[in-house]
N, C-alpha and C positions, 0 to 999 in steps of 0.2 A: 596324775587323776582326777577324770573327766570324767569319769562312768560314773552311773545312779546305781551306789550297793545296796542291798539292801542293814535290813539289823545287820541280818546270822551273817552275812559275810562281812561287815565290818566287822563285827566282834571277832570272828575267828579271822585275818589280815589284820587289824590290828590291837592284839586281846595285849590286857593292862595299863592303857592307854590312853591317855584324856583329847574325842579325837571333837572334831570342827566339819559341822555340817556348812552347806550354802543352801538357802531354800528346801530347805527339808521339806516332806513328803508324812504330814501325820495324822492317825489315825482317831476316831471321831471321842478321844480321851486325850487329845494333843500327846501324844508320846507316838515317839517317832519311826515308822515303818521303810522310807528307806531317806536316800540323801548321797550331792556330793561331799564326799570326805574333801579338805579343803585343805585343813590344817590335821599334823598329829602329832606327839611327845609320848611319853611315858613321864617327860619330870614338869608337873603345875609351869610350875616359873616357867619355862620354855615357852611347854602351851598356854597361856594367858600372853606372855609379847609377842609371838606368831597374832595371836586372833586380836589382837590391837593393830596390828601393824595391815593386817590383813581388810578389822572392819565390813563385814560383809555387814549388805544390809536387811537380809532377811536370812536365818540360824540359829543349828542350837545344835548343843556344845553336853559334852556324855564320857562319863568314860567306859571300860571296853572290860571292867574288871574289878577284882574285889578291891573297897577302899581302906591306906593305909590304916592300920589302928591310930595311929595319933592325928588322923582327919578328926575336924569339929565338920558342923552345921548346925547354920540358922538357918532361921525356918519366919 
């Protein structure tokens, strides 16, 4: 997982998964353009364990598919 992928490549390679990127490139709206995937999982709890273990200095996380119906959001 050393290669830098575009957002479209990440979504294609990791469909419906939680993805953690290190040193992501952002656009002027602070949306991810590309990044190096350092962790991914379709299970959110497992993804959170991976992210906490890695603790990257600069990172972004995203879900590449539709969110589960029972998911709650806090703004």
